[in-house]
C-alpha positions in Angstrom: -3.1 5.4 21.5 -0.4 6.2 19.3 0.2 10.0 18.9 2.1 12.6 16.5 3.5 9.8 14.4 3.9 12.0 11.7 7.2 13.4 13.5 8.9 10.1 12.3 11.6 11.0 9.8 14.3 8.3 9.4 11.9 5.8 7.4 12.4 5.1 3.9 8.8 6.0 2.9 9.6 9.6 4.5 12.7 10.0 2.4 11.0 8.9 -0.7 8.2 11.3 -0.7 10.4 14.0 0.4 12.9 13.2 -2.8 9.5 13.3 -5.0 8.0 16.7 -3.9 11.8 17.9 -4.1 11.5 16.9 -7.7 8.0 17.6 -8.6 7.0 13.9 -9.2 4.3 11.6 -7.7 4.5 8.6 -6.0 3.7 5.5 -7.9 2.6 2.6 -5.3 2.1 -0.8 -6.6 0.7 -3.9 -4.8 1.3 -7.2 -5.4 0.3 -10.4 -3.5 3.0 -12.2 -2.0 3.6 -15.9 -3.7 1.8 -14.7 -6.8 1.9 -16.1 -9.5 4.2 -18.4 -7.5 6.9 -18.0 -5.3 10.0 -17.4 -7.7 7.9 -15.0 -10.1 6.8 -13.1 -7.1 10.5 -12.3 -6.4 11.1 -11.4 -10.0 7.9 -9.4 -10.0 8.9 -7.2 -7.0 12.4 -6.5 -8.6 10.7 -5.6 -12.2 8.4 -3.4 -10.8 11.3 -1.4 -9.1 12.8 -1.4 -12.3 9.8 0.1 -13.9 9.5 3.0 -11.8 7.6 2.1 -8.7 8.2 4.2 -5.9 6.8 1.9 -3.1 5.6 -1.5 -3.0 3.1 -2.8 -0.8 3.3 -6.5 -0.4 0.0 -8.4 0.7 0.4 -10.8 2.8 -2.4 -14.0 1.7 -5.3 -14.0 4.2 -8.0 -16.8 4.2 -10.5 -14.3 4.6 -9.9 -10.9 2.7 -12.8 -8.9 3.3 -11.8 -5.5 1.9 -10.1 -7.3 -1.3 -12.3 -7.9 -4.8 -11.9 -10.7 -6.7 -8.9 -10.6 -8.2 -6.7 -10.1 -5.3 -9.2 -12.7 -3.5 -8.1 -15.0 -6.2 -4.6 -14.5 -6.0 -4.2 -14.7 -2.4 -6.1 -18.1 -2.6 -3.6 -19.1 -5.2 -0.7 -18.2 -2.6 -2.1 -19.7 0.0 -2.4 -23.2 -2.0 1.3 -22.8 -2.7 2.3 -22.5 1.1 2.9 -18.7 1.5 2.6 -17.6 5.0 3.6 -14.4 6.6 7.0 -15.5 7.7 7.4 -16.5 4.0 6.5 -13.3 3.0 9.2 -11.8 4.8 11.6 -14.2 3.3 10.4 -13.2 -0.2 11.2 -9.4 0.4 14.4 -10.4 1.9 15.3 -12.3 -1.1 14.5 -9.4 -3.7 16.5 -7.0 -2.0 14.7 -3.8 -2.7 15.8 -0.3 -2.9 12.5 1.1 -2.7 10.4 1.5 0.3 8.3 -2.1 1.2 5.0 -1.7 2.9 3.5 -4.8 4.3 -0.3 -5.0 3.6 -1.8 -7.5 5.9 -5.2 -7.9 8.1 -4.5 -8.1 11.7 -4.8 -12.0 12.5 -1.6 -12.8 10.6 0.3 -10.3 12.7 -1.1 -11.6 16.2 -0.6 -15.1 14.9 3.1 -14.1 13.8 4.0 -12.9 17.8 5.3 -9.9 19.1 8.4 -9.7 17.7 7.1 -9.8 14.0 7.1 -6.0 13.4 11.2 -6.2 14.3 11.4 -9.3 12.1 9.7 -7.2 9.2 12.1 -4.3 9.6 15.2 -6.8 9.3 13.6 -8.4 6.4 13.5 -5.2 4.5 9.7 -3.8 5.3 9.4 0.0 5.9 5.8 0.2 6.8 2.6 -1.7 7.8 -1.0 -1.5 6.8 -3.4 -3.2 8.4 -6.8 -3.0 6.5 -9.1 -4.2 9.7 -7.5 -1.9 12.6 -9.3 1.3 12.3 -8.3 4.2 14.8 -9.6 3.6 18.1 -10.7 0.0 17.6 -7.7 -1.6 19.7 -5.4 0.5 21.2 -2.7 -1.7 22.8 -2.5 -3.1 19.1 -2.4 0.6 17.5 0.6 1.3 20.2 2.1 -1.7 19.6 2.2 -0.9 15.7 2.7 2.7 16.0 5.9 2.5 18.3 7.7 0.0 15.9 10.0 1.7 13.7 8.0 0.9 10.7 5.6 3.5 9.2 2.1 3.0 10.1 0.1 3.4 7.2 -3.9 4.7 7.8 -6.6 4.2 5.5 -9.1 6.8 5.2 -12.1 6.5 3.4 -14.4 8.9 1.2 -17.2 9.1 3.7 -15.1 10.0 6.7 -15.6 13.3 8.8 -12.9 15.7 8.9 -12.6 15.7 12.6 -12.2 11.8 12.2 -9.5 12.5 9.2 -7.5 14.7 11.4 -7.3 12.0 14.4 -6.5 9.3 11.7 -3.7 11.1 10.7 -2.3 11.9 13.8 -2.3 8.1 14.7 -0.3 7.6 11.6 2.8 8.0 9.7 4.5 7.8 6.4 1.6 8.6 4.0 -2.3 8.1 4.3 -3.9 6.0 2.1 -7.2 7.3 0.7 -9.8 4.7 -0.6 -11.2 6.6 -3.9 -14.6 4.6 -3.5 -16.7 2.6 -1.0 -16.5 -1.3 -1.7 -13.5 -3.7 -2.0 -10.1 -3.4 -4.4 -11.0 -3.7 -8.1 -10.7 -2.2 -11.6 -13.3 0.6 -12.2 -13.9 2.5 -15.2 -13.6 5.9 -13.8 -12.9 7.7 -10.9 -15.1 8.5 -8.2 -16.7 11.9 -9.1 -16.2 13.5 -5.9 -12.6 12.5 -5.4 -11.5 16.0 -5.8 -13.6 17.5 -3.1 -12.4 14.2 -0.8 -8.7 14.8 -1.4 -9.3 18.1 -0.6 -10.8 17.8 2.6 -8.1 15.2 3.9 -5.6 17.6 2.7 -6.9 20.3 5.5 -6.7 17.4 7.9 -3.2 16.1 7.3 0.4 17.4 6.6 1.0 13.9 5.7 1.4 12.6 1.8 -1.8 11.6 0.4 -1.8 8.5 -2.1 -5.0 7.5 -3.6 -6.3 3.6 -4.3 -9.0 1.5 -5.1 -10.2 1.5 -8.4 -7.4 2.9 -10.3 -6.3 0.8 -13.2 -5.2 2.5 -16.2 -2.6 5.3 -17.0 -5.6 8.2 -17.8 -6.8 7.1 -14.0 -3.3 7.4 -12.5 -2.8 11.0 -14.3 -6.1 12.3 -13.2 -5.5 11.1 -9.7 -2.3 12.3 -9.5 -3.3 15.8 -10.0 -5.3 15.9 -6.7 -2.9 13.7 -4.6 0.7 12.9 -3.8 0.7 9.1 -5.4 -1.7 6.6 -6.6 -1.8 3.0 -5.7 -2.4 0.7 -8.1 -3.2 -3.4 -7.0 -5.9 -5.5 -8.9 -4.7 -4.2 -12.2 -1.0 -5.2 -11.8 -1.9 -8.7 -10.1 -4.6 -9.6 -12.9 -1.6 -8.3 -15.6 0.8 -10.5 -13.6 -1.6 -13.4 -13.7 -1.1 -13.5 -17.6 2.4 -12.9 -17.4 5.4 -10.9 -15.4 5.8 -8.5 -18.8 2.1 -8.0 -19.1 2.6 -6.5 -15.2 5.8 -4.3 -16.1 4.2 -2.9 -19.3 1.2 -1.8 -17.3 3.8 -0.2 -14.8 5.7 1.4 -17.6 2.5 3.2 -18.5 1.4 4.2 -15.4 4.9 5.7 -14.7 4.7 7.7 -17.9 1.5 9.2 -16.9 2.6 10.4 -13.7 5.4 12.0 -15.4 3.8 13.7 -18.0 
């Protein structure tokens, strides 16, 4: 089992959160599905999100059985897969985008295993700074966790709102970069309001970790982002950006600007 990963400090993710903390700002983490709406526009989307104020971008690897994702991201994954997007091509896409902000590879475990033992170093060479594996809870596979945790990539871990305090501590000890706090139970997707117990959950997680906390699942508009950022170190917005990009990239950029302004206000 990996341990004490929070001591890693050379990663761009750590540097980004340190800079934001010193400036009194909160992180805007934007999720996109690699290859959506298509390969060319996916590169433009990455660059545009950076220009509009994203601090970190999560690039989702399209997967045929995305059990943690809601209908918007599921549909975007199917579109990308139909156009031939793979994990290897996702890395090519990130390499071509040449982003100056940190990038997190958001994936399920199977694509990583299928890609082979060198995939994490290949991801690092492509410009990836961290990896988040949605279906690898702490303690589920010590060998895989050691592989992921001992790489040069930050190992982002998920915490659910129902997670007990001691389990939160264990998850945090075996992760790095930041902790992704799922704001509510269920799959990804836009919601009308944030969970009523988000404040209590965030405070409990804060007592369990020194890592930055980013809240995701259900944040879809500026008001949500502003409210969540009062509690956490950053917010993650996915489905709303993916939905907007399906319409046109400018809609996604407009949404990102509104989120950035809300966090900075």
